[in-house]
RODO-2510 file (C-alpha; in nm, 4 decimals, decimal comma):
residues 337
     n   res          X          Y          Z
     1     m     5,6881     6,1019     9,2825
     2     t     5,8248     6,4048     9,3617
     3     k     6,0715     6,4994     9,6257
     4     g     6,0237     6,7711     9,9387
     5     r     6,2875     6,8592    10,2074
     6     m     6,2689     6,8539    10,5733
     7     w     6,5080     7,0612    10,7572
     8     i     6,6105     6,8633    11,0759
     9     a     6,9023     6,9446    11,3107
    10     g     7,0413     7,1986    11,0386
    11     a     7,0214     6,9191    10,7996
    12     a     6,8582     6,9054    10,4940
    13     v     6,6704     6,5278    10,4642
    14     a     6,5134     6,4047    10,1319
    15     m     6,1862     6,2992    10,1130
    16     t     5,9692     6,1321     9,8839
    17     a     5,5720     6,2074     9,7947
    18     s     5,4949     5,9923    10,0589
    19     g     5,6798     6,0029    10,3161
    20     v     5,9423     5,7629    10,2869
    21     n     6,3290     5,8789    10,2754
    22     a     6,4656     5,8542     9,9385
    23     q     6,8219     5,7309     9,8733
    24     e     7,0846     5,9969    10,0575
    25     v     7,3833     6,0406    10,2062
    26     n     7,4351     6,3285    10,4778
    27     l     7,7736     6,4817    10,4901
    28     y     7,8918     6,7401    10,7419
    29     t     8,1704     6,9379    10,6690
    30     s     8,3980     7,2351    10,7075
    31     r     8,5510     7,2955    10,3095
    32     e     8,4163     7,5400    10,1504
    33     p     8,0688     7,4858     9,9432
    34     g     8,2204     7,6464     9,6149
    35     l     8,4697     7,3542     9,6566
    36     v     8,2605     7,0631     9,7202
    37     e     7,9520     7,1114     9,5822
    38     p     8,0603     7,0463     9,1741
    39     l     8,1590     6,6761     9,3000
    40     l     7,8802     6,6412     9,4989
    41     q     7,6388     6,7392     9,1932
    42     a     7,8288     6,4812     8,9473
    43     f     7,8124     6,1907     9,2571
    44     t     7,4508     6,2476     9,2366
    45     d     7,4117     6,3131     8,8844
    46     e     7,6477     5,9357     8,8190
    47     t     7,4367     5,7590     9,1226
    48     g     7,1030     5,9394     9,1694
    49     v     7,2217     5,8745     9,5644
    50     e     7,1542     6,2622     9,6314
    51     v     7,3426     6,4467     9,9176
    52     n     7,2695     6,6028    10,2180
    53     t     7,5032     6,8913    10,3374
    54     v     7,5564     7,1020    10,6234
    55     f     7,9062     7,3274    10,6454
    56     l     8,0424     7,4092    10,9633
    57     k     8,3322     7,6554    10,9496
    58     d     8,4507     7,4289    11,2804
    59     g     8,3618     7,2775    11,5606
    60     l     8,2360     6,9766    11,3277
    61     a     8,4201     6,6885    11,6346
    62     e     8,1997     6,9073    11,8702
    63     r     7,8600     6,8746    11,6318
    64     v     7,9108     6,5090    11,6092
    65     a     7,9544     6,4575    11,9401
    66     s     7,6731     6,6290    12,0516
    67     e     7,4312     6,4325    11,8083
    68     g     7,5230     6,0919    11,9778
    69     e     7,4047     5,7681    11,8623
    70     s     7,1261     5,9724    11,6988
    71     s     7,3220     6,2023    11,4385
    72     p     7,2393     6,1924    11,0952
    73     a     7,5400     6,2609    10,9348
    74     d     7,6770     6,0261    10,7376
    75     i     8,0066     6,1116    10,6069
    76     l     8,2704     6,3958    10,8247
    77     m     8,4567     6,5913    10,5896
    78     a     8,7732     6,8242    10,6522
    79     v     9,0639     6,9417    10,6284
    80     d     9,4078     6,8889    10,7567
    81     v     9,5192     6,5530    10,8984
    82     g     9,5143     6,6333    11,2302
    83     n     9,1302     6,7463    11,2019
    84     l     9,0617     6,4374    11,0455
    85     a     9,3233     6,2326    11,3784
    86     d     9,0609     6,4142    11,6225
    87     l     8,7209     6,2573    11,5240
    88     v     8,9244     5,9535    11,5112
    89     d     9,0448     6,0397    11,8253
    90     k     8,6762     6,0995    11,9695
    91     g     8,5474     5,7949    11,9033
    92     l     8,3352     5,9796    11,5621
    93     t     8,4402     5,7250    11,2877
    94     q     8,4125     5,3712    11,1803
    95     t     8,6465     5,1676    10,9791
    96     v     8,5738     5,1004    10,5824
    97     d     8,7317     4,7816    10,4089
    98     s     8,7235     4,9153    10,0625
    99     d     8,8932     4,7445     9,8073
   100     v     8,8645     5,0396     9,6291
   101     l     8,9371     5,3332     9,8340
   102     t     9,2696     5,1102     9,9056
   103     a     9,3755     5,0815     9,5171
   104     a     9,3242     5,4898     9,4715
   105     i     9,4730     5,5953     9,7824
   106     p     9,8493     5,4747     9,9058
   107     e     9,9152     5,3996    10,2245
   108     n    10,0642     5,6778    10,4153
   109     l     9,7160     5,8424    10,3635
   110     r     9,4964     5,6750    10,4893
   111     g     9,3978     5,6279    10,8975
   112     p     9,5683     5,3539    11,0182
   113     n     9,2611     5,1644    11,0460
   114     n     9,1100     5,2593    10,7012
   115     d     8,8760     5,5049    10,9224
   116     w     8,9557     5,7927    10,7304
   117     f     9,0801     5,9051    10,3991
   118     t     9,2686     6,1197    10,1724
   119     l     9,0869     6,2981     9,9037
   120     s     9,3133     6,5589     9,8253
   121     m     9,6812     6,7069     9,8619
   122     r     9,8328     7,0455     9,9205
   123     a    10,2189     7,0510     9,9313
   124     r    10,3431     7,3154    10,1973
   125     v    10,6639     7,4238     9,9188
   126     v    10,8840     7,6837     9,8586
   127     y    10,7870     8,0401     9,6456
   128     a    11,1263     8,2027     9,5556
   129     a    11,1883     8,5326     9,3831
   130     n    11,2125     8,4717     8,9358
   131     d    11,4872     8,5825     8,9293
   132     l    11,7000     8,3962     9,2067
   133     d    11,9503     8,1590     9,1188
   134     l    11,7494     7,8432     9,3464
   135     d    11,6160     7,5674     9,1637
   136     a    11,5822     7,2942     9,4491
   137     i    11,6000     7,3267     9,8463
   138     t    11,4979     7,1157    10,1561
   139     y    11,3098     7,2046    10,4083
   140     e    11,6326     7,1586    10,6431
   141     q    11,8494     7,4061    10,4531
   142     l    11,5286     7,6912    10,5228
   143     a    11,7398     7,7357    10,8286
   144     d    12,0627     7,8138    10,7203
   145     p    12,2359     8,1070    10,7817
   146     e    12,2659     8,2221    10,3934
   147     w    11,9161     8,2752    10,4104
   148     e    11,9401     8,5375    10,6891
   149     g    11,6971     8,8049    10,7087
   150     k    11,5343     8,6102    10,3420
   151     v    11,2052     8,4088    10,4227
   152     c    10,8429     8,4972    10,4986
   153     i    10,6417     8,2857    10,6745
   154     r    10,2887     8,3381    10,8488
   155     s    10,2414     8,1960    11,2606
   156     g    10,4182     7,9226    11,3141
   157     q    10,1243     7,8296    11,4933
   158     h     9,9155     7,7972    11,2189
   159     p     9,8228     7,4259    11,1684
   160     y     9,9933     7,4817    10,8040
   161     n    10,3392     7,5144    10,9454
   162     t    10,2898     7,2842    11,3004
   163     g    10,2354     7,0411    11,0445
   164     l    10,5414     7,0590    10,8633
   165     f    10,7329     7,1710    11,2015
   166     s    10,5466     6,8078    11,2942
   167     a    10,6846     6,6127    10,9927
   168     f    11,0093     6,7540    11,0812
   169     l    11,0044     6,6506    11,3432
   170     a    10,8896     6,2636    11,1996
   171     h    11,2790     6,2589    11,0421
   172     h    11,4358     6,4611    11,3472
   173     d    11,4651     6,4204    11,6949
   174     a    11,2761     6,7582    11,9270
   175     a    11,6490     6,9147    11,9504
   176     e    11,7438     6,9502    11,5943
   177     t    11,4321     7,0281    11,5662
   178     e    11,4462     7,3351    11,8071
   179     a    11,7794     7,4412    11,6441
   180     w    11,6256     7,4174    11,3373
   181     l    11,3565     7,5860    11,4148
   182     q    11,5384     7,8891    11,5991
   183     g    11,7735     7,8727    11,2663
   184     l    11,4801     7,9418    10,9987
   185     k    11,3363     8,1855    11,2863
   186     s    11,6412     8,3856    11,2570
   187     n    11,5902     8,4259    10,9044
   188     l    11,3174     8,6207    10,8684
   189     a    11,2158     8,9117    10,6971
   190     r    10,9549     8,9905    10,9257
   191     k    10,7954     8,8823    11,1781
   192     a    10,5900     8,5412    11,1192
   193     g    10,2312     8,6519    11,0278
   194     g     9,9838     8,6747    10,7720
   195     g     9,8487     8,4058    10,5298
   196     d    10,0073     8,1794    10,2496
   197     r     9,9404     8,4695    10,0085
   198     d    10,1447     8,7812    10,2078
   199     g    10,4424     8,5523    10,0651
   200     a    10,3915     8,5867     9,7604
   201     k    10,3297     8,9323     9,7540
   202     d    10,5837     9,0471    10,0237
   203     i    10,8557     8,8218     9,7674
   204     l    10,7056     9,0648     9,4734
   205     g    10,7033     9,3967     9,7325
   206     g    11,0698     9,2929     9,7764
   207     i    11,0455     9,2401    10,1502
   208     c    11,1763     8,8116    10,1271
   209     d    11,3717     8,5931     9,8293
   210     i    11,1515     8,3121     9,9484
   211     a    10,8333     8,1833    10,1614
   212     i    10,7049     7,9251    10,2721
   213     a    10,3582     7,8195    10,2508
   214     n    10,0753     7,5809     9,9933
   215     s    10,0678     7,4956     9,6941
   216     y     9,6909     7,5780     9,4942
   217     y     9,7540     7,9333     9,6223
   218     v     9,9623     7,9660     9,3537
   219     g     9,6866     7,8215     9,1395
   220     l     9,4446     8,0783     9,3071
   221     m     9,6799     8,3800     9,2389
   222     r     9,7818     8,2943     8,8986
   223     s     9,4460     8,1944     8,7323
   224     g     9,3010     8,5818     8,8207
   225     k     9,0977     8,4076     9,0921
   226     g     9,1771     8,6832     9,3755
   227     g     9,1727     8,9767     9,1192
   228     e     9,4755     9,1174     8,9402
   229     e     9,6434     9,2199     9,2009
   230     q     9,6923     8,9202     9,3693
   231     e     9,7690     8,7121     8,9615
   232     a    10,0609     8,9498     9,0198
   233     w    10,1364     8,8481     9,2456
   234     g    10,1873     8,4434     9,1284
   235     d    10,3666     8,5836     8,8705
   236     a    10,6242     8,7142     9,0669
   237     i    10,7586     8,3705     9,1859
   238     k    10,8101     8,0131     9,0781
   239     v    10,7624     7,7199     9,2938
   240     i    11,0177     7,4533     9,4577
   241     l    10,9208     7,1441     9,5790
   242     p    11,1388     7,1022     9,8548
   243     t    11,2240     6,7671     9,9731
   244     f    11,3593     6,6408    10,3366
   245     e    11,6976     6,4900    10,2918
   246     d    11,6093     6,1587    10,3931
   247     g    11,2460     6,1825    10,2592
   248     g    10,9997     6,3877    10,0122
   249     t    10,7807     6,6742    10,0285
   250     h    10,5112     6,7276    10,2708
   251     v    10,1880     6,7688    10,2068
   252     n     9,8745     6,8142    10,4175
   253     i     9,4967     6,6586    10,2695
   254     s     9,1728     6,7228    10,2424
   255     g     8,9542     6,3977    10,3633
   256     a     8,7144     6,2110    10,5143
   257     a     8,5332     5,9163    10,6957
   258     v     8,2681     5,8097    10,7503
   259     a     8,0625     5,8777    11,0402
   260     k     8,0282     5,5884    11,3853
   261     h     7,6074     5,6441    11,3293
   262     a     7,5842     5,6431    10,9536
   263     p     7,2403     5,5744    10,9000
   264     n     7,3332     5,5585    10,5587
   265     r     7,6555     5,3716    10,5497
   266     d     7,6343     5,1877    10,2010
   267     e     7,5865     5,5109    10,0241
   268     a     7,8520     5,6995    10,2540
   269     v     8,1067     5,4253    10,0765
   270     q     7,9489     5,4420     9,7950
   271     l     8,0433     5,8504     9,8111
   272     l     8,3615     5,7722     9,9443
   273     e     8,4428     5,5672     9,6655
   274     f     8,3303     5,7736     9,3827
   275     l     8,5261     6,0847     9,5830
   276     v     8,8928     5,9049     9,4059
   277     s     8,7292     5,8041     9,0747
   278     d     8,9470     5,9532     8,8606
   279     e     8,6066     6,2257     8,7384
   280     a     8,5240     6,3220     9,0776
   281     q     8,9612     6,3558     9,1584
   282     k     9,0386     6,6180     8,8458
   283     i     8,7038     6,8304     8,9916
   284     y     8,9158     6,8955     9,2845
   285     g     9,2196     7,0082     9,1005
   286     e     9,0020     7,2316     8,8936
   287     a     8,8412     7,3371     9,2146
   288     n     9,1039     7,4062     9,4210
   289     y     9,4266     7,3401     9,2724
   290     e     9,5166     7,0535     9,4615
   291     y     9,6789     6,7494     9,4373
   292     p     9,4992     6,4222     9,3161
   293     v     9,5639     6,1365     9,6121
   294     k     9,4915     5,9260     9,3133
   295     p     9,8231     5,8172     9,1526
   296     g     9,7963     5,9284     8,7611
   297     v     9,5106     6,1476     8,7316
   298     e     9,5734     6,4367     8,5383
   299     i     9,6800     6,7575     8,7496
   300     d     9,6036     7,0935     8,6752
   301     p     9,8338     7,2796     8,4149
   302     i     9,9383     7,5242     8,7129
   303     v    10,0327     7,3342     8,9867
   304     a    10,1864     7,0408     8,7044
   305     s    10,3949     7,3456     8,5817
   306     f    10,5733     7,2913     8,9707
   307     g    10,7114     6,9497     8,8973
   308     e    10,6832     6,5973     8,9797
   309     l    10,5421     6,5616     9,3599
   310     q    10,7113     6,3081     9,5396
   311     v    10,5179     6,2644     9,8505
   312     d    10,7141     6,2353    10,2245
   313     s    10,6406     5,8355    10,2839
   314     v    10,6039     5,9234    10,6263
   315     p    10,2678     5,8560    10,7240
   316     l    10,0618     6,0902    10,8293
   317     t     9,9561     5,9384    11,1335
   318     e    10,2698     5,9509    11,2402
   319     i    10,3213     6,3004    11,1690
   320     v    10,0167     6,3579    11,3666
   321     t    10,1078     6,2461    11,6836
   322     h    10,4079     6,5138    11,7217
   323     r    10,1174     6,8338    11,6640
   324     k    10,1688     6,8889    11,9887
   325     e    10,4995     6,9187    12,0739
   326     a    10,5870     7,1103    11,7596
   327     s    10,3250     7,3669    11,8958
   328     e    10,5075     7,4043    12,2140
   329     l    10,8527     7,4201    12,0444
   330     v    10,6879     7,7020    11,8486
   331     d    10,6568     7,8741    12,1840
   332     k    10,9563     7,7507    12,3112
   333     v    11,1942     7,9455    12,0611
   334     g    10,9787     8,2671    12,0046
   335     f    10,8833     8,1746    11,6747
   336     d    10,5810     8,4100    11,6177
   337     n    10,7367     8,6585    11,8810
***
């Protein structure tokens, strides 16, 4: 039988010629199409299950909540653990009992009731000038006076940084975190702002010696995907994987959850389990230079060159509870002023 497609409320629904739904799964995602489409095609090729995708730049939770019990969404996929926690808080997800998922994904990288799952990781790292005599650093040391006027970073209110600052709060009390943020602000070479790649650009330009940024941007720069200019930025830096004094390296994630009212729940779980397979985890790394969440999967050579990643053991579910306090401290110290 041949298949047709109908577009209903922005979602493509696969139909057989007889009008009966074919085996399918409906994905709502805020991830960029180019990053997820290779994964979804590989899943369809292996299983025969069609994936109907709705790409939403923002407003994922609001969209699903507005659709209510009639929502066609089966899987909700997002970047940043805060966005996944928001889906849970709004009652838009459900618990999934899967030995495949729990075996592949460490407990600190899953929702408290297995109501969301990490699929890939990006580390919050330090970019450093190639000629700088620095091979290791802790997050705490970034506020040391020796770095005065030498650090670049994007806005403190950006989710990448509030995530890091929330992790700092998970390791230290509020007073210590405030003092650290004040010290880090005092060390800035320029006003906090721009993007992560601007940190590498400004190191090349001599504005700063080190920058705090995400790991995957280095792959995008060095690979030439961002053009020759960005390739030069990537080649001008080395990557250091910082750790907390009593922990590991902070990571943020992309992840997914099964929607509360998923009409194709079995297929949704099947897709999630495929996304933590060796094949899919390797595709994640190749598409966006991210770390696979599943231990032992091959890592892209550019990412592997950073050294061995020791993920901080504090559960992401604990870190995310500090988001509001972290944001308030950013404003209190005038970090972005």
